N, C-alpha and C positions, 0 to 999 in steps of 0.2 A: 633252416639254420640248425647246425649241429648242437646238440645239447649234452651236457655232462649228466652223469647219474649220481644221485646223492642218496645215502642211506638215511634212515629215520633220524638218527642222532648225529649225522655228519656235520662238520663245521667248515664253512668256506670263508677264509680270511678271518680277521679278528672282529668280533662283535662289539669291541670296546668303543668303536667309533660311531656306533649307531645312536640315533635319537638325540642328536644335538639339540633339537627342539622337540621334546617328547610329545607324543599324542596324549591328550587327556583322556582318561577312562570315562566311560559313560556313567551316569549316576546309577542308582539302584536299578539293576536290570529287571526287577520284578515290578517296578512302577509302570503303570499303564500309560506310557508316553503318547501324546496325541498324534494322530495321523490325519493329514489333509489329502483329500482326493478331489481333483478338479477335472471336469470334463468340458470340452469346448472345441471349436473348429481349428484354432491356431495352436500348434504345439509350443510356440514361443510364448504366447500370451497366457496359456494355462499354466506354464511353468512359473512365470513371473507371479501370477496370482497365488499359486500354491505356496511359494516361498514367502510371499507377503503374509499369508494366512498363518504360517507357522511362527511368525514374529519378525520376518524380514532377514535378509542376509547379514545385516549388522549384528544380529543376535549370535551369528555363527563366526563371523570374520572380524578380526580387529585390524585397525589401520597398520599397514606395514607387513601384514602376513604374507607368507608364500603359501599359495593354495594349490593343491593337487586336485584336479577334476578328472576322475578316472571313469571313462565310459567303457562300453564294450565295443572295441574296434577289431574283433578277432577274425573277421571273415571278409573275403573279397566279394562284397555284396552291395547292392544299391539300397537307398533308403526304403524304396518300395518293397524290398524283399524281407525287411524287418529282422535282419540278423545282427545289425549293429545299432547302437544308440542313435536316435534322431539328431542330426546336427542342429536343428532349430531349438531343441531342448537345451543342448549345450550352449548355443548362442546366448540364450537367456541367462544361463548360469554364469558364463564368463563375464557378461556385461554387469550382472548383479555383483559379482565378486570384485570387479574393478571399482564399481561405484561405492562399494562398502569400504574401500581403501586398501585392497590387496596390492602389495608391491609387485607380485608376479603371480600369474596363473599358468600352471603346467598341465598339458594334456598328454597322456601316455597310456599305452596298454601293451602287454606282451601278446602279440597276435599269434594265431594258428596258421593262417595263410600268410604269404609274403607280406611283410609289414608295409612296404611302399604301396602295394596294390590295395591293401585294406584301408590305409589312411586316405588314399586318394579317392577310391571308388565310393567309399561311404560318404564323401563330401565333408568329412570332419576336418581334415588337414587345412584345406583352403579357407574354410570358414574361420577356424581358430586363429590361423596366422593373420588373417585380415583384421581381427579384433585385437591383435597384439599379444596373443597367448604364446607361450613357449611350447612348441610342439616337439616332443622327443620320441625317438625310437629307442627300444630297449637295447642296452649295451651290456653284453655278458661280462665285460671286465668290471662292471659296477655291481656285481652280485656280492652280497654279504649274508652271513647267517643271521637269522632272526629267530628268537625263541618264542614260539606260540604257547608254550607251557601247557600243551594238551596231553591227554593220555594217548591219543592216536597220532596227533601232529605236534611234534616238539620243535626241534630246530630244522629250519628249511631255508634255502637261499631266496632272498628277496632283493629286488633291485633297489639300490641305495636311494635312488631318486624319491621313492615313496616314503622313506624314513626322514629325509632331510627337508621336510615341509612343516608348516605350522598347522594347517588344516587339510583334511582329506574329505572330499565330496565324492560319494559313491553313486555313479549314474548308470545303472544297468538298463537293458531293455528286457521287458517281460516276454519270455518265450519258452516253448517246449524244449526239453533237453532229453535225449535218448537214454542217458545214464542216470542223471540226477532227478529226472521228472520235470523240473522247471529250472530255468536260470533266472535268478533275481539278484538282489544285492549281495547276499552271502556268497553265492557261486561266482559273482562278478569279481570277487577278490582273488580268484585263480590268476587273474591278469597281473597281479603284483609279484607273482612267483616266477623263479627260474627253475632250472633242474628238470628232471623227468616228471612232469606233472601227471603223466599217465599212471604213475604208481599210486597216486592219491585216489584212483578210482576204486581201489580196494577199501572197504569201509568208508565209502564216499560220503555218506550222510554225516558220519562222525567227523570226518576230516573237514567238511565244509563248515560245520558248526564250530569246530575249534579254530578254524581259520578266522571266522568272524569274531570269535571270543578273544582271540589273541592279537587282533589288529583293528582297533576301533575306527568306525566311520563317524565323522562329526555331523554329517548331513547325508541323508539318502534321498535320492530323487529317482523314482522308477518311471522310465519311459514306457507307457502303455498306450501310446498313440496308435501304433500298429502293433499287433502281437502275432507271433508265429505259433500257430496252433499245433502244427505237426512237423515232423522231419527236422527238428532242431537238434543241435544248435546252429547247424550250417544253413539249412533252408535252401531257398533258390526258386521255389515255385510260388507264383503269386496266388495260386489257389489255396495255399496253406496260410495265407495272411488274412487277418480280420481287423477292421478298423474299430478301435475302442475309444480313441480320441480322449485319452485320460492320462494324467500324471498323478503319482502318489508321492508325497513328501513327508518325511519324519526324521527326527534325530535318533530314532530307535530302529536299528537294522532289522531285528526280528519282527517287530510290529509292522514295519513297512512290507516285509516279505509275506507275512500272513495276510495282510490286506490285499496284496497283489495276487496271491494264490487264489483268494476268493473271487477277485475280479476275473481271473483266468477261467474260473469254473471248477477249481480243485478244492477238495476238502483239505485244509492245511494239515490235518492229522494223518493224511495219507501221503504226505511229502516227507521223505526220509530225513532230510537235513533239518526240517522244522521239528520233527519228532525228537531228533537228537538234541537240538538247541533247547527245546522245552524241558527235556530230561535233565539238561545241565543248568536249568533255572535261569535261562537267558531272557525269558519273557513269556508272555501269554500266547497260547496257540488257539484259544477260543476267541473268535472274532467278536463275540458279544461282550467280551471283557476288555476290548481295546476301544478307546474313544476315537471314532472316525468321524470327521466332519466332511461331508460330501457337498460339492457345489457344482452347478452347471453355469458356465459363463458364455 
């Protein structure tokens, strides 16, 4: 798909129409928000249990909400190749959202490979439509400028669909990334962006941190059922995939990402975007300062 190029402070359309139903900011980012880590055989069941342990989907979603569930569907890969979010994790979240009273659940991502191929081969499109979710492909006519208010990332085009919702659930898959080190929830927000995203690879850690700081996630669910240890983010070889059979859930994006980095086997202090987020006082980078409840079911 042909993409337009945007400068750092460029504006696309008027931003006055944005945020008809604004995202609520997270509470004090320095507060050590709890993280739930659940391991088990079924990605569907461990997701449901993790959300229950965080207080239930009713704690996040109000009756009548329009809910965006944003997975990673960026690549034309199968579930077994661990480049895209597991559809069984998403199935649990869609069901929980509807059961909590959501009026509409939207599934959408700005893919890198051809969208139709990614949505279908990942298994996400068929599953989501079967449950009654609104499955959307990104439409460049719906790009609007959003101000992330960062030092490195200020105004950048975002698909309006992500702004016109009541709640945003961020559902990355944990995997290696050749440039960022890891892809988790902060990096997963690249999928809300239009424009020439390659420009953000310069000062990438700072940009990822400011992206997360300027666009709150109401709930983060990290799919670590299968993780891609090498050759990410695209992957392709089953030998690069390892079963961890885990999901991580939190209302705090940085604490979810720090916990996931530790599960991956990385020192969070060696992950550039987590270093940048910590320097911006977005949360704790020391896993011993984050209350993590771990369960096996």
